[in-house]
N, C-alpha and C positions, 0 to 999 in steps of 0.2 A: 383891482380885478375882483369880480364877483365870484361867489361860490357856485360850483357846478355840481349838483347832486344827482345828475342823470346817470352817473355810473353806479349808483347804489341800487336803483330799482327801475324797472321799466314802467312803473306806475306813479311817477312823480306828479303830485298835484291831484291825484285821483281819489284818494281816501281808501285805496285798496290795501289789502293785507297779504303778506307773503310769509311763508314759514319754511325753515330749512333745518334739517338735522345735521349737526356737525359732530364728527367723531375724530378725535386726535389719538392715534395709537402711539404708545411710547416704547415699550419693550415687551418681548414675549414673556409670558408668565413662567414658562418652563425653564427659564434661565435661573430661576430660584434666587432672585435678588429683591425680596419684597420691600424691605424698609426704604431704600432710596427710590424705588419705583412708586411706592405709596406716597411718599413725600412729593415726588415729581407730579403725580396726578393732582394733588392738592394745590401745588404751586400753579399748575396749568389752569385749574378751576379759578383761582384768585385772579390770575392774569386775564383770563377770558372775561370774567365779570368786570374787571376794571376797564378793559377795552370796550365792552358793550355799553357800560355806563357813560364812558367818555364820548363814544360815538353818539349816543342818544342826546347828550347834552349839547352837542354841536351840530345837530341835524334837525330836519323838520319831520322826524319820524318818532313814533312811540315804539320803544323796543321792550319786549317781554321775553323772558327766557327761563328755562329750567336747566340746571347744570348738575351732572352727577359724575362720579368717578367709580371705576371698578374694572371688570374684565369685559373684553369685547372679542368675539370670534371673527377671525379672518381665515377662511378656508378651514383647515384642520388645526390651526394654531389659535391660542387664546393670548390676548395682549392686555397689558395694563393700558387703560384708556380713560380719557375724559370725554364725556358725551354731552351735547347740549341741543335742545330744541329752542330755536330762536325765531320769534315772530316779530316782524316789523310792520307797522301800520303807518302809511303816509298820511300826514295831517293836512 
């Protein structure tokens, strides 16, 4: 069975570029639990990087990304979060 990449992007075979901002919120900062939450954001960064690199190696897309960890506001609450800007270019 051949690989079907059409679920990845609507621009398969077009050479187009798509960008998405991904934000993964972990736990509210005001719960005052910094050490495990800091560690969790770093683990999330590493896991996301591994997943993106693996995807790029098995697809017909060039993936570029910037990943950071820190706080992210949702309404009036601030959360520990990992954020990423991911750009995929169909080759």
